MITI-834724 format. One line per 4 residues: number of its first residue (from 0); their letters; for each residue x, y, z of N, C-alpha, C. Coordinates in steps of 0.05 Angstrom, whole numbers, plus 5000, padded with zeros to 4 digits. Layout:
! residues N
NUM	a	X Y Z X Y Z X Y Z; ...
This chain:
! residues 67
0	mrgy	3979 2962 2147 3988 2953 2177 3969 2930 2184; 3978 2912 2200 3962 2891 2214 3964 2894 2240; 3939 2899 2254 3939 2898 2283 3941 2924 2292; 3932 2930 2317 3928 2955 2331 3961 2964 2339
4	kaia	3973 2942 2348 4003 2950 2359 4016 2959 2336; 4018 2946 2310 4032 2956 2287 4021 2985 2280; 3998 2986 2279 3984 3013 2272 3996 3037 2295; 3996 3032 2317 4007 3048 2341 4035 3050 2332
8	ewak	4053 3032 2330 4083 3035 2323 4085 3056 2298; 4069 3052 2278 4070 3069 2254 4063 3098 2260; 4045 3100 2276 4036 3128 2285 4056 3141 2304; 4074 3124 2317 4097 3137 2333 4118 3143 2316
12	dlgp	4121 3129 2293 4147 3137 2275 4138 3161 2255; 4115 3173 2257 4110 3195 2239 4125 3218 2249; 4131 3236 2228 4148 3260 2237 4125 3283 2248; 4136 3304 2256 4119 3325 2264 4099 3341 2244
16	kare	4106 3339 2218 4090 3349 2199 4067 3332 2194; 4072 3306 2191 4052 3288 2191 4034 3284 2216; 4045 3285 2235 4029 3290 2262 4007 3310 2263; 4019 3332 2255 3999 3357 2253 3980 3351 2232
20	rfgy	3985 3339 2208 3963 3334 2187 3943 3317 2201; 3952 3298 2216 3931 3277 2227 3916 3286 2247; 3923 3312 2256 3909 3323 2281 3914 3314 2308; 3936 3306 2310 3947 3295 2338 3941 3319 2359
24	rsia	3937 3312 2381 3935 3332 2406 3967 3346 2407; 3960 3369 2415 3990 3383 2414 3990 3393 2446; 4015 3395 2457 4018 3405 2484 4045 3414 2483; 4050 3442 2489 4075 3455 2485 4088 3454 2461
28	kryi	4074 3451 2435 4084 3448 2408 4093 3428 2406; 4086 3406 2419 4094 3376 2417 4069 3360 2409; 4065 3341 2390 4046 3329 2383 4047 3301 2399; 4026 3298 2411 4021 3271 2428 4011 3249 2412
32	vpse	4024 3227 2411 4015 3202 2393 3993 3187 2411; 3973 3180 2400 3955 3168 2417 3961 3137 2423; 3952 3128 2444 3959 3102 2454 3949 3081 2437; 3962 3058 2438 3948 3036 2423 3919 3032 2430
36	siiq	3911 3032 2454 3884 3024 2464 3864 3050 2451; 3873 3071 2450 3858 3096 2440 3851 3092 2407; 3875 3081 2396 3870 3076 2369 3855 3054 2360; 3855 3034 2379 3836 3010 2374 3806 3023 2378
40	dvlv	3802 3036 2400 3773 3045 2406 3766 3063 2386; 3781 3079 2372 3771 3094 2351 3763 3078 2326; 3784 3059 2319 3777 3043 2296 3748 3029 2297; 3749 3014 2325 3726 2999 2328 3700 3014 2328
44	rsls	3700 3040 2337 3675 3055 2341 3668 3067 2309; 3692 3073 2295 3684 3084 2270 3672 3057 2255; 3684 3035 2257 3672 3013 2239 3640 3007 2247; 3639 3011 2272 3609 3005 2284 3590 3028 2269
48	illc	3600 3050 2272 3585 3074 2262 3579 3070 2230; 3600 3061 2215 3596 3059 2189 3579 3035 2183; 3580 3012 2197 3561 2987 2194 3532 2999 2200; 3531 3014 2224 3501 3014 2233 3488 3040 2210
52	sggm	3505 3057 2199 3491 3077 2182 3489 3066 2154; 3497 3044 2149 3495 3037 2121 3520 3046 2106; 3538 3057 2115 3562 3066 2102 3577 3044 2086; 3578 3022 2102 3589 2999 2094 3573 2978 2093
56	qpsv	3566 2965 2071 3545 2942 2077 3558 2914 2079; 3558 2898 2101 3571 2875 2100 3565 2855 2084; 3581 2838 2073 3571 2819 2052 3557 2795 2065; 3536 2790 2055 3519 2770 2063 3515 2747 2043
60	rkik	3524 2723 2048 3525 2705 2035 3498 2688 2037; 3486 2682 2016 3462 2667 2012 3469 2639 2008; 3452 2620 2027 3457 2595 2024 3431 2579 2022; 3429 2562 2002 3408 2553 1993 3402 2528 2011
64	vsd	3380 2527 2027 3373 2504 2043 3356 2484 2031; 3359 2460 2030 3345 2444 2016 3322 2435 2035; 3293 2427 2026 3272 2421 2039 3274 2398 2054
């Protein structure tokens, strides 16, 4: 999926069993789909944690500088 809106739409299209497996919040036996802003927040925070903890090493491009 590309973009938070597309991911949010995909999440809304999931059936009840898939929503349960993903751990969606449940109210009166109905699984509530997180909003686009919540999905964005979770993904941004997760990426930040991975980068800060060294879980994902950002690629570093070495550039040769002439004297």
